[in-house]
N, C-alpha and C positions, 0 to 999 in steps of 0.2 A: 776566760776559759768556758767548760761543756761543768756542769756541777747536776750532780745528781739526790736531788733534798725527799725521799719516803716523810709520804703523810700531812702536806705540802698543805691541805684544803685551808687549816683553818688553826689558830695557835702559834703555837711555834714554827711549826714551820711552816705557815706561809710566811708567817717576820725573818724564818730567813731566807725562803726565798726572796721575796721584796726586794732583802739587802746584796741579797747577789746579779738580778737585773736594776740595780742599781748602782753598781758599777762596772753592768755593762759586759756582764757575764750571761750568757744564752742555761739555758735550769728544764730541763725533764723532772717534774712532779707525779711521784709516785702514788693514790687515795687513792678509799676505798668512796669516798663519797666526791661528787663531783668539783671542778674548777672552780677556783674563788677567786686565781686570778687573773685577771684577762693582761695578754699583757705579748708584742710580736715575736719576745724570744722566751719566753715559755712554751712548753709540749707540757701537759697532762698525760695521764694513763692511768682510767679508774680502773686499778684494779688488784684483786685483795695477797697483800708482800707474800702470805704465808704459801702462797701458790707459787714456786720462783718457774719451774717449769712452764708456764702461761708468760711467764712474762718474757719482753718481747729482747733484740736485742738492744742492745745501746752500745754502741762509736764511738768513744776519742771520753769518753768520762775522766775531769781533773781529780774529781772533785766526790765526794759522796758522804751524804748526809745522813744516817739513820738512824730520823727520826721516830718514824713511826710508832703508836704506844698505845697499851693500851689498860684499864684496872678493871679485869674481868676474869671468867675463865679460865680464860682464852692467857692470862700474863705471859708466860711460860714460852708458848705455842707463837708465840708475838710477837713480846717484849728479845727477846732472846731469841730462841728456834729462827724464825724467819730471819733475826738481823744478820745471825750468821750468814745462814746458807743465799742468800744477797748479797753478803761481800767476798762470800767463796767465786760467789757467780763475774762481779763484775768489778773486785777493784785487783785484782791483778792484770793488767792490760796495757798495752802501752802508754803514756803518759799518767800517771794516776800519780798526783803530789800529792794527795793524802785523806783520807779516812777522818771524820769523826765519828761516834758513842753519841747521843745523847743520850745520857743512863740519870742516875737522881741521885739527890743526895740520901737517899734510904737507905744505897746502896750500903753504907758508910756505916751506916747507923742500928738497923732492920728495924726502926721506929716506923713502919705502916704494916702495911695489909702483909702476910705472911710472902704470898709464893706471888706479889708485884714485887718487891723485895728482896729476896730469888732472884726474880729472872734479869734482876738489876746487876745482883750483886752479879750473877755470872756475865754481865757483857759486860764490869771491870777486872774478869781476870781472862775475859778475847780477846778485847780491846787491847791487854798486854802480849797475848797469843800474836795476835797478828799485828800488829806491831812492829813484829819480830822477824818475822816474815816479808813486811811492807819493807823494809830496812832498808834492804836489796837490792829497790828498784830507785830508795832515796825516796821512798816516800815513806809522811809521818799519821801514825794512829795513833791516836787519845777519846778522849770521853768526858762529857763537855755535862757537866751532876748537878741537874740547880735542884734544889729547894721549892717553893712556893715558886708556882706565876702566874699573872692572873690571863688565865686562860679558862672556854666553858669550861672544859671538866673538873675544870675547881670548884663552880660556881654552885655542885653544895652548900659549902664554907666560907664560899665570898656573900651569898646570900642573908646567910642569921649571924645576926647583931653580935646573940649570945657568944660564939664559937671564933665568930672572926675575935672576935674580943680576945680568946683564953689567947689564941692565933698569934696574935700580937705583945702579945705578952713572955713569947717563946722564942722572937724574934727581934733579933737586939736591934736588927736598923726599922723594927716597927711600918713596916711596911714589903709589903712581895714583888718581885722582879717583872717591867716587861716582857709579853715575846720580844720587843724590838732589841730589847737588855740584852739578854741569848743573843740575838741571831745578832747583835753584836758581838760577843764574846765566837759564838761559830766562828763568823767570818775570821779573824784576826786566831783564836788555834788552825784554822788550813789554808788562810793566805799569809797572814801578817809573820804567823812565825812559821821557822824554814826547822829547825833542830829537837824543842821540847817532842816529846813520842813516850809513845805509850803506857800517858798522866791521863789522872781522871780528875777531874779542873769542877775543884767546889765551886757553886755561887748559889745559898744558900738566904744572906742577908746576915748568917754566923745562926741559921738556926739549928744547923748536925753539934752549937756544942752543947743544947739544955735536950736534946734523946728525947724532949717529949710527944706522940703526936693522938692533937687533936681532930674528930671527925664527927661528924653527925652520926649522931643511931640511926 
C-alpha cells in the first residue's frame, strides 16, 4: 500500500511512518523539517501543510494519516484548516482505503490551551463529516486522540520532576504512551479495522477521566 503521513520527521508521525515501512508499505512523508527516516520505500517532501496548493500531486494513495500539528498561535491553521484542505485534495481518489486524523484527548475534555482544544475539537467534527462522504467509496475515516505521549513537543513537562509527578497523579496508568504505541493504534485503525468509521478513539492511559490539565508556567 501507499501511505501519506504528515508531520513525519519526528515523534508520532515518524513512528507511524516507520510502522508502515516495517510492514512493507511505501510511505510519503510531508514535514517542514528534513527527513528523520532513511529507507528505500520512504519519500520525504519538505513543505508547509498550510500551503496546500504548493504540495505536489501524489497518486495511488491508499491511506492518509493527518498527523501534522502544533501548539502555538497557528493551532487552528495547522491542526484544523490544513488538515481539512489536505484531506479534500488527496482523499477522494481511486484506491483510498482509510483516512486517520490525529486528534487529542483534549478535544473531549477541553483541558488544554484554548485554541489548541478548539482546533482538535474541530478535527472530531470534521472526521464525522469526512467519514460520511468517504463511505460510498468503501473507505473509513476515524480520529485517534492521544493523551500524553513521550515526544519532544512535551519536553517542558517531561523534564520537570514536580510537574511530571502531578501529571502522573492524574494518569491512572501512571505513564505516558510511547510514539510506537500510538503508531500501533494508527496501523490498527487504518489496516486491521474495516468497519468502524466516524469514530474518535481516545488513547490516554485514562487521563481524561480526571480532566485536570497541568503544564509549566
